[in-house]
Z-matrix of the N, CA and C atoms (Angstrom, degrees):
N
C 1 1.417
C 2 1.531 1 110.40
N 3 1.323 2 114.71 1 142.81
C 4 1.455 3 119.42 2 -179.54
C 5 1.521 4 110.51 3 -82.77
N 6 1.300 5 112.76 4 141.26
C 7 1.460 6 119.41 5 179.13
C 8 1.523 7 108.95 6 -84.94
N 9 1.309 8 118.27 7 134.17
C 10 1.456 9 123.39 8 179.54
C 11 1.528 10 109.32 9 -76.75
N 12 1.380 11 115.79 10 129.04
C 13 1.469 12 120.24 11 179.25
C 14 1.521 13 110.39 12 -81.00
N 15 1.311 14 115.14 13 149.25
C 16 1.457 15 121.20 14 178.63
C 17 1.534 16 108.25 15 -90.23
N 18 1.321 17 118.10 16 108.78
C 19 1.467 18 122.95 17 -177.53
C 20 1.529 19 112.57 18 -101.62
N 21 1.285 20 118.01 19 21.94
C 22 1.457 21 120.43 20 179.15
C 23 1.534 22 109.33 21 -65.82
N 24 1.348 23 117.50 22 135.69
C 25 1.464 24 122.13 23 177.93
C 26 1.518 25 113.72 24 89.01
N 27 1.324 26 118.65 25 -6.39
C 28 1.456 27 121.51 26 -179.23
C 29 1.530 28 110.82 27 -63.28
N 30 1.302 29 117.48 28 -42.34
C 31 1.459 30 121.76 29 179.97
C 32 1.534 31 111.08 30 -65.62
N 33 1.314 32 116.92 31 -36.38
C 34 1.467 33 121.02 32 178.77
C 35 1.526 34 110.27 33 -64.26
N 36 1.313 35 118.06 34 -44.40
C 37 1.464 36 121.96 35 179.05
C 38 1.530 37 109.95 36 -63.63
N 39 1.322 38 117.21 37 -41.23
C 40 1.455 39 121.53 38 179.27
C 41 1.527 40 111.01 39 -63.34
N 42 1.328 41 117.95 40 -46.32
C 43 1.461 42 122.03 41 179.56
C 44 1.525 43 110.75 42 -64.29
N 45 1.328 44 117.97 43 -42.84
C 46 1.471 45 120.81 44 178.55
C 47 1.523 46 110.75 45 -62.96
N 48 1.318 47 117.74 46 -38.99
C 49 1.467 48 121.11 47 177.55
C 50 1.525 49 111.55 48 -62.49
N 51 1.329 50 116.30 49 -43.89
C 52 1.466 51 120.25 50 178.76
C 53 1.525 52 110.60 51 -65.10
N 54 1.329 53 117.97 52 -40.48
C 55 1.470 54 121.58 53 179.08
C 56 1.530 55 110.45 54 -63.06
N 57 1.324 56 117.96 55 -41.25
C 58 1.473 57 121.82 56 179.07
C 59 1.526 58 109.82 57 -63.77
N 60 1.313 59 117.72 58 -44.31
C 61 1.465 60 120.89 59 179.08
C 62 1.523 61 111.00 60 -62.76
N 63 1.332 62 117.24 61 -43.69
C 64 1.465 63 120.29 62 -179.92
C 65 1.524 64 111.15 63 -66.79
N 66 1.323 65 118.19 64 -40.19
C 67 1.472 66 121.54 65 -179.85
C 68 1.530 67 110.60 66 -64.96
N 69 1.330 68 117.02 67 -41.64
C 70 1.461 69 118.89 68 179.53
C 71 1.531 70 110.92 69 -68.23
N 72 1.316 71 118.26 70 -34.04
C 73 1.463 72 121.40 71 176.30
C 74 1.522 73 110.78 72 -65.30
N 75 1.316 74 117.27 73 -45.53
C 76 1.472 75 121.20 74 178.78
C 77 1.530 76 110.36 75 -63.52
N 78 1.329 77 117.80 76 -42.33
C 79 1.467 78 120.92 77 178.91
C 80 1.528 79 110.67 78 -62.30
N 81 1.316 80 117.44 79 -40.21
C 82 1.467 81 121.12 80 178.76
C 83 1.522 82 110.97 81 -63.78
N 84 1.314 83 116.60 82 -42.41
C 85 1.466 84 120.71 83 179.59
C 86 1.524 85 110.57 84 -64.65
N 87 1.322 86 117.70 85 -41.92
C 88 1.467 87 121.23 86 179.16
C 89 1.526 88 110.75 87 -62.87
N 90 1.318 89 117.33 88 -44.13
C 91 1.471 90 120.86 89 179.32
C 92 1.521 91 110.41 90 -63.63
N 93 1.313 92 117.79 91 -41.97
C 94 1.463 93 122.32 92 178.81
C 95 1.523 94 111.05 93 -62.94
N 96 1.316 95 117.75 94 -43.16
C 97 1.466 96 121.04 95 -178.53
C 98 1.529 97 111.61 96 -68.56
N 99 1.322 98 117.22 97 -34.99
C 100 1.471 99 119.39 98 176.41
C 101 1.515 100 110.94 99 -63.64
N 102 1.330 101 116.51 100 -40.11
C 103 1.463 102 120.66 101 177.00
C 104 1.514 103 111.48 102 -63.99
N 105 1.323 104 117.05 103 -41.30
C 106 1.468 105 121.17 104 178.47
C 107 1.524 106 110.82 105 -65.23
N 108 1.319 107 117.38 106 -39.48
C 109 1.466 108 120.79 107 178.82
C 110 1.524 109 110.42 108 -64.04
N 111 1.323 110 116.98 109 -39.73
C 112 1.464 111 120.98 110 177.73
C 113 1.526 112 110.62 111 -64.88
N 114 1.332 113 117.09 112 -41.48
C 115 1.463 114 120.54 113 177.20
C 116 1.523 115 111.05 114 -61.41
N 117 1.321 116 116.66 115 -43.43
C 118 1.467 117 120.39 116 179.17
C 119 1.524 118 111.47 117 -64.63
N 120 1.325 119 116.59 118 -36.90
C 121 1.470 120 120.59 119 177.77
C 122 1.528 121 110.28 120 -63.57
N 123 1.330 122 117.20 121 -42.06
C 124 1.468 123 120.93 122 178.46
C 125 1.530 124 111.30 123 -65.54
N 126 1.329 125 117.15 124 -40.18
C 127 1.464 126 120.59 125 178.53
C 128 1.528 127 110.18 126 -64.23
N 129 1.328 128 116.93 127 -43.58
C 130 1.463 129 120.91 128 178.04
C 131 1.529 130 110.56 129 -61.65
N 132 1.325 131 116.57 130 -42.45
C 133 1.463 132 121.67 131 -179.93
C 134 1.528 133 110.53 132 -61.66
N 135 1.330 134 117.11 133 -49.12
C 136 1.465 135 121.43 134 -178.42
C 137 1.532 136 111.37 135 -64.96
N 138 1.327 137 117.23 136 -40.78
C 139 1.463 138 120.48 137 -178.84
C 140 1.524 139 110.86 138 -66.18
N 141 1.314 140 116.87 139 -46.18
C 142 1.464 141 120.68 140 178.27
C 143 1.522 142 110.54 141 -61.67
N 144 1.332 143 116.65 142 -44.49
C 145 1.461 144 120.81 143 179.83
C 146 1.524 145 111.31 144 -63.09
N 147 1.328 146 117.36 145 -39.96
C 148 1.466 147 120.19 146 179.75
C 149 1.526 148 110.48 147 -58.98
N 150 1.329 149 116.46 148 -48.07
C 151 1.458 150 118.84 149 -177.35
C 152 1.528 151 111.97 150 -71.14
N 153 1.328 152 117.58 151 -30.29
C 154 1.465 153 119.53 152 173.79
C 155 1.526 154 110.44 153 -66.52
N 156 1.343 155 116.58 154 -41.69
C 157 1.465 156 120.07 155 177.18
C 158 1.532 157 110.71 156 -65.03
N 159 1.305 158 116.34 157 -39.03
C 160 1.463 159 120.19 158 177.54
C 161 1.529 160 110.47 159 -63.63
N 162 1.323 161 116.55 160 -36.79
C 163 1.465 162 120.42 161 175.84
C 164 1.520 163 110.33 162 -62.48
N 165 1.342 164 116.37 163 -43.23
C 166 1.460 165 120.30 164 177.74
C 167 1.524 166 112.06 165 -60.64
N 168 1.333 167 116.93 166 -42.25
C 169 1.465 168 120.83 167 178.67
C 170 1.528 169 110.25 168 -66.23
N 171 1.324 170 117.52 169 -38.60
C 172 1.467 171 121.15 170 178.81
C 173 1.526 172 111.14 171 -65.58
N 174 1.320 173 116.48 172 -40.55
C 175 1.468 174 120.12 173 177.57
C 176 1.528 175 109.54 174 -63.88
N 177 1.331 176 116.64 175 -39.69
C 178 1.468 177 120.15 176 178.10
C 179 1.525 178 110.73 177 -62.86
N 180 1.331 179 117.51 178 -42.87
C 181 1.472 180 121.00 179 178.69
C 182 1.530 181 110.02 180 -63.32
N 183 1.330 182 117.41 181 -41.60
C 184 1.469 183 120.46 182 177.29
C 185 1.522 184 111.29 183 -63.19
N 186 1.335 185 117.29 184 -39.77
C 187 1.466 186 120.57 185 178.11
C 188 1.526 187 111.24 186 -65.93
N 189 1.331 188 116.86 187 -37.42
C 190 1.472 189 120.32 188 176.86
C 191 1.527 190 109.43 189 -65.16
N 192 1.339 191 116.67 190 -45.82
C 193 1.466 192 121.07 191 -179.35
C 194 1.527 193 111.88 192 -63.89
N 195 1.338 194 117.20 193 -33.18
C 196 1.464 195 121.30 194 -179.78
C 197 1.522 196 112.12 195 -81.03
N 198 1.326 197 117.50 196 -5.61
C 199 1.461 198 121.19 197 179.32
C 200 1.513 199 113.77 198 82.26
N 201 1.329 200 118.27 199 11.73
C 202 1.468 201 121.37 200 179.46
C 203 1.525 202 111.31 201 -74.76
N 204 1.335 203 116.41 202 -22.22
C 205 1.461 204 120.92 203 -179.08
C 206 1.519 205 108.13 204 -117.01
N 207 1.306 206 115.05 205 123.38
C 208 1.467 207 121.35 206 177.37
C 209 1.529 208 108.08 207 -102.44
N 210 1.286 209 117.17 208 -170.91
C 211 1.468 210 121.47 209 178.88
C 212 1.525 211 109.87 210 -62.00
N 213 1.307 212 116.39 211 148.92
C 214 1.461 213 121.39 212 -179.61
C 215 1.510 214 111.12 213 112.36
N 216 1.317 215 115.66 214 -175.88
C 217 1.462 216 120.74 215 -179.14
C 218 1.526 217 110.00 216 -90.60
N 219 1.311 218 115.96 217 132.39
C 220 1.458 219 121.99 218 177.19
C 221 1.515 220 108.46 219 -132.31
N 222 1.335 221 116.55 220 129.87
C 223 1.458 222 121.92 221 176.54
C 224 1.520 223 108.09 222 -120.68
N 225 1.317 224 115.15 223 134.81
C 226 1.467 225 119.46 224 178.55
C 227 1.522 226 108.63 225 -141.04
N 228 1.326 227 115.85 226 139.12
C 229 1.462 228 121.99 227 174.70
C 230 1.528 229 107.63 228 -120.21
N 231 1.330 230 115.91 229 134.29
C 232 1.456 231 119.84 230 178.82
C 233 1.523 232 109.31 231 -141.03
N 234 1.330 233 115.18 232 158.41
C 235 1.461 234 120.98 233 177.72
C 236 1.526 235 109.04 234 -92.21
N 237 1.316 236 116.00 235 136.47
C 238 1.455 237 121.63 236 176.57
C 239 1.518 238 106.78 237 -125.43
N 240 1.325 239 116.74 238 126.82
C 241 1.457 240 121.37 239 -174.75
C 242 1.522 241 110.43 240 -108.93
N 243 1.335 242 114.76 241 131.08
C 244 1.464 243 122.07 242 173.36
C 245 1.528 244 105.69 243 -123.44
N 246 1.324 245 116.33 244 115.00
C 247 1.463 246 119.64 245 -176.25
C 248 1.514 247 109.64 246 63.80
N 249 1.332 248 116.56 247 -121.35
C 250 1.464 249 120.41 248 178.59
C 251 1.529 250 111.56 249 -104.67
N 252 1.340 251 117.19 250 5.37
C 253 1.471 252 121.27 251 179.13
C 254 1.522 253 110.39 252 -97.68
N 255 1.320 254 116.50 253 136.52
C 256 1.455 255 121.82 254 176.26
C 257 1.524 256 108.98 255 -114.84
N 258 1.326 257 116.51 256 134.88
C 259 1.462 258 122.41 257 -178.08
C 260 1.520 259 110.03 258 -123.30
N 261 1.325 260 116.99 259 143.38
C 262 1.458 261 122.20 260 175.43
C 263 1.520 262 108.15 261 -93.78
N 264 1.324 263 115.66 262 116.03
C 265 1.458 264 122.17 263 179.59
C 266 1.524 265 107.47 264 -110.15
N 267 1.328 266 115.62 265 135.94
C 268 1.464 267 120.30 266 -178.62
C 269 1.521 268 108.99 267 -124.41
N 270 1.309 269 115.72 268 139.78
C 271 1.461 270 118.34 269 171.65
C 272 1.517 271 110.46 270 -131.29
N 273 1.325 272 114.60 271 149.83
C 274 1.457 273 123.29 272 176.44
C 275 1.523 274 106.28 273 -124.39
N 276 1.332 275 116.37 274 126.90
C 277 1.456 276 121.23 275 179.38
C 278 1.521 277 108.23 276 -115.33
N 279 1.335 278 115.60 277 130.49
C 280 1.463 279 121.69 278 177.19
C 281 1.515 280 108.20 279 -127.82
N 282 1.321 281 116.06 280 147.91
C 283 1.457 282 120.87 281 173.80
C 284 1.519 283 107.32 282 -123.83
N 285 1.325 284 114.30 283 107.41
C 286 1.461 285 120.53 284 -178.19
C 287 1.521 286 108.33 285 -116.94
N 288 1.318 287 116.66 286 122.08
C 289 1.475 288 122.97 287 179.82
C 290 1.524 289 111.58 288 54.01
N 291 1.314 290 116.54 289 39.50
C 292 1.451 291 121.43 290 177.69
C 293 1.521 292 115.14 291 78.34
N 294 1.339 293 117.81 292 5.48
C 295 1.462 294 121.76 293 -178.91
C 296 1.527 295 108.77 294 -111.12
N 297 1.328 296 116.41 295 127.05
C 298 1.458 297 120.64 296 177.76
C 299 1.526 298 109.67 297 -78.80
N 300 1.314 299 116.15 298 139.18
C 301 1.468 300 122.64 299 174.02
C 302 1.523 301 107.28 300 -131.38
N 303 1.325 302 115.84 301 127.09
C 304 1.466 303 121.50 302 -178.05
C 305 1.520 304 108.45 303 -118.43
N 306 1.320 305 114.87 304 133.00
C 307 1.469 306 121.09 305 175.11
C 308 1.518 307 107.57 306 -125.35
N 309 1.317 308 115.83 307 115.53
C 310 1.458 309 121.50 308 -178.92
C 311 1.522 310 108.47 309 -111.10
N 312 1.340 311 117.41 310 138.20
C 313 1.465 312 119.86 311 -178.60
C 314 1.526 313 110.65 312 -141.07
N 315 1.335 314 114.02 313 155.98
C 316 1.461 315 121.35 314 179.41
C 317 1.527 316 107.84 315 -150.56
N 318 1.332 317 115.91 316 145.16
C 319 1.466 318 120.10 317 174.74
C 320 1.522 319 108.52 318 -71.43
N 321 1.289 320 116.72 319 159.51
C 322 1.461 321 122.31 320 -178.42
C 323 1.522 322 110.87 321 -52.08
N 324 1.362 323 118.19 322 121.07
C 325 1.468 324 120.25 323 -179.85
C 326 1.527 325 113.25 324 -59.87
N 327 1.336 326 117.68 325 -32.29
C 328 1.463 327 120.55 326 179.93
C 329 1.529 328 111.94 327 -95.60
N 330 1.325 329 115.93 328 11.37
C 331 1.466 330 122.80 329 179.33
C 332 1.532 331 111.87 330 57.70
N 333 1.340 332 115.17 331 47.73
C 334 1.461 333 120.46 332 178.28
C 335 1.522 334 112.16 333 -91.75
N 336 1.329 335 117.64 334 7.99
C 337 1.463 336 121.09 335 174.78
C 338 1.512 337 114.92 336 87.69
N 339 1.314 338 119.16 337 12.48
C 340 1.457 339 121.69 338 -178.96
C 341 1.526 340 110.10 339 -111.09
N 342 1.334 341 116.13 340 160.22
C 343 1.448 342 122.73 341 170.56
C 344 1.516 343 106.78 342 -120.75
N 345 1.315 344 116.77 343 132.01
C 346 1.455 345 121.70 344 -178.33
C 347 1.521 346 109.10 345 -107.05
N 348 1.327 347 116.82 346 142.03
C 349 1.455 348 121.91 347 -177.50
C 350 1.523 349 109.74 348 -132.38
N 351 1.320 350 116.08 349 139.16
C 352 1.456 351 122.53 350 175.32
C 353 1.516 352 107.28 351 -122.33
N 354 1.336 353 116.73 352 122.61
C 355 1.465 354 121.18 353 178.46
C 356 1.514 355 108.83 354 -106.74
N 357 1.333 356 115.67 355 129.66
C 358 1.459 357 121.71 356 -178.36
C 359 1.522 358 108.04 357 -129.95
N 360 1.320 359 116.60 358 139.57
C 361 1.455 360 120.65 359 176.17
C 362 1.514 361 111.48 360 90.62
N 363 1.307 362 115.08 361 -159.09
C 364 1.462 363 118.95 362 -177.24
C 365 1.516 364 110.49 363 74.41
N 366 1.310 365 117.00 364 -145.16
C 367 1.452 366 121.62 365 -176.51
C 368 1.523 367 112.55 366 -77.82
N 369 1.314 368 118.33 367 -17.14
C 370 1.467 369 121.29 368 -177.73
C 371 1.529 370 110.21 369 -96.10
N 372 1.321 371 114.88 370 147.00
C 373 1.458 372 119.43 371 -178.42
C 374 1.518 373 112.16 372 -94.75
N 375 1.327 374 118.13 373 0.01
C 376 1.456 375 120.93 374 -178.38
C 377 1.523 376 109.13 375 -132.79
N 378 1.342 377 117.56 376 152.30
C 379 1.470 378 120.06 377 -179.77
C 380 1.523 379 111.85 378 -72.60
N 381 1.315 380 115.27 379 149.61
C 382 1.463 381 121.69 380 177.08
C 383 1.517 382 107.04 381 -119.21
N 384 1.326 383 116.29 382 127.28
C 385 1.462 384 121.79 383 -179.51
C 386 1.513 385 107.33 384 -106.31
N 387 1.326 386 116.97 385 124.80
C 388 1.454 387 122.45 386 -174.89
C 389 1.521 388 109.53 387 -123.85
N 390 1.320 389 116.27 388 133.52
C 391 1.464 390 120.23 389 173.48
C 392 1.524 391 107.03 390 -99.36
N 393 1.322 392 116.38 391 121.56
C 394 1.446 393 121.19 392 178.18
C 395 1.519 394 109.85 393 -114.21
N 396 1.303 395 115.86 394 -179.60
C 397 1.455 396 120.03 395 -179.93
C 398 1.513 397 108.98 396 -126.39
N 399 1.299 398 115.86 397 155.02
C 400 1.453 399 120.48 398 -179.98
C 401 1.515 400 110.52 399 98.62
N 402 1.289 401 116.46 400 -173.94
C 403 1.450 402 121.67 401 -177.89
C 404 1.517 403 112.43 402 -80.77
N 405 1.322 404 114.22 403 174.90
C 406 1.463 405 118.78 404 -179.88
C 407 1.470 406 108.44 405 -75.25
């Protein structure tokens, strides 16, 4: 005759195993979404900073066209407001060998501790966007 096995507690082990698998799946999803949110925050920061720097370069070009900037180095800082946020945009204009070079910079719009710089003119025919660290 076959001996009957004692299966007490089998259901408890099965339920605990399923709970552990589900908890680890949820934890993985939460960690993944936090990483994605951080990536999106960085993209938003860089995009906003790029257009703020471009605004600074455009203001510098307008000042050059209006005759407000002559030969030599000129630095100007101005506030630019988008909605209820105000940003300090800085530009530096240099004229070397008859070629204008503009460098526009802004602190991180989301206050992530970076300074962004856009260089226009000089020997290059296209703008260069640089992410730096530290204050303006």
